[in-house]
C-alpha positions in Angstrom: -104.8 -70.1 -59.5 -105.9 -73.4 -58.2 -104.3 -76.9 -58.7 -107.1 -78.0 -60.8 -106.9 -74.7 -63.0 -103.1 -74.9 -63.5 -103.5 -78.7 -64.6 -106.2 -77.6 -66.8 -104.4 -74.8 -68.3 -101.1 -76.6 -68.7 -102.9 -79.5 -70.5 -104.8 -77.2 -72.6 -101.5 -75.8 -73.9 -100.5 -79.2 -74.7 -103.5 -80.1 -76.4 -104.5 -82.7 -73.9 -107.9 -83.0 -72.3 -108.4 -83.6 -68.7 -110.0 -87.0 -69.4 -106.8 -88.0 -71.5 -104.6 -86.7 -69.1 -106.2 -89.0 -66.2 -106.1 -92.0 -68.7 -102.6 -91.5 -69.5 -101.4 -91.1 -66.1 -103.1 -94.3 -65.1 -105.8 -92.6 -63.0 -109.6 -93.0 -63.3 -111.4 -90.7 -65.8 -112.7 -88.2 -63.3 -110.0 -88.3 -60.9 -108.4 -84.9 -61.7 -111.8 -83.4 -61.8 -112.3 -84.3 -57.9 -109.2 -82.2 -57.3 -111.4 -79.0 -57.6 -112.6 -79.8 -54.0 -110.2 -82.5 -52.8 -106.6 -82.7 -52.3 -104.7 -85.5 -54.5 -102.2 -87.9 -52.9 -98.7 -86.9 -53.6 -98.0 -89.9 -55.8 -101.1 -89.3 -58.0 -100.0 -85.8 -58.5 -96.5 -86.7 -59.2 -98.0 -89.0 -62.1 -99.8 -86.2 -63.6 -96.8 -83.7 -63.3 -94.5 -86.5 -65.0 -97.2 -86.7 -67.8 -97.3 -83.2 -68.4 -93.5 -83.0 -68.2 -93.6 -80.1 -65.3 -92.8 -80.2 -61.7 -95.1 -80.9 -58.8 -94.1 -77.4 -57.4 -95.3 -75.5 -60.7 -98.6 -77.6 -60.5 -99.0 -76.3 -56.7 -98.2 -72.9 -57.7 -95.2 -72.8 -55.8 -92.9 -71.8 -58.8 -93.9 -70.1 -62.0 -91.2 -72.3 -63.7 -92.7 -75.6 -65.3 -89.5 -77.2 -65.9 -88.8 -80.0 -63.5 -85.6 -79.6 -61.4 -83.8 -82.7 -62.8 -84.3 -81.3 -66.4 -83.0 -77.7 -65.4 -79.8 -79.4 -63.6 -79.3 -81.5 -66.8 -79.6 -78.5 -69.2 -77.5 -76.3 -66.9 -74.8 -79.2 -66.9 -74.8 -79.6 -70.5 -74.3 -76.1 -71.0 -71.4 -75.9 -68.6 -69.9 -79.2 -70.1 -70.3 -78.0 -73.8 -68.2 -74.5 -72.6 -65.6 -76.7 -71.0 -65.4 -78.8 -74.3 -65.2 -76.0 -76.4 -62.4 -74.5 -74.2 -60.5 -77.7 -74.5 -60.9 -78.1 -78.4 -60.2 -74.3 -78.9 -56.8 -74.5 -77.3 -56.0 -77.8 -79.1 -55.3 -79.4 -75.9 -55.9 -83.1 -75.5 -58.2 -84.4 -72.6 -56.4 -86.3 -70.0 -57.8 -89.8 -68.9 -59.1 -88.3 -65.8 -60.9 -85.6 -67.8 -62.4 -88.0 -70.2 -63.5 -90.2 -67.4 -65.3 -87.1 -65.8 -67.0 -86.4 -68.9 -68.1 -90.0 -69.5 -69.5 -90.2 -65.9 -71.3 -87.0 -66.4 -72.8 -88.4 -69.6 -74.1 -91.2 -67.5 -75.7 -89.0 -65.2 -77.6 -87.1 -67.9 -78.7 -90.5 -69.3 -80.1 -91.5 -65.8 -81.7 -88.0 -65.4 -83.5 -88.4 -68.6 -84.9 -91.8 -67.8 -86.4 -90.2 -64.8 -88.3 -87.8 -67.0 
């Protein structure tokens, strides 16, 4: 599958036309259509990936996982943090100040990662 085909398929699944996607990404109306025969600039491709909420690697066909790496990291971390909090509350143990600080720091990382997406 070509880059253009993968973009077209992903946009279609999200109910977005190529023209609408181009506009939403701040590109010219026919920019993505040109990618049938031309390679896009990296920054331009990043804009499209961000608009589709997928990774650039997914659009390029380097992976079949459309989820951006930062989102996978956040979701994995949330799951591990959830498990740890459940362990702490299940045993009735109180969190130390150090543990509480780590949780709050981690929550800040999650917030920052979500801003990037």
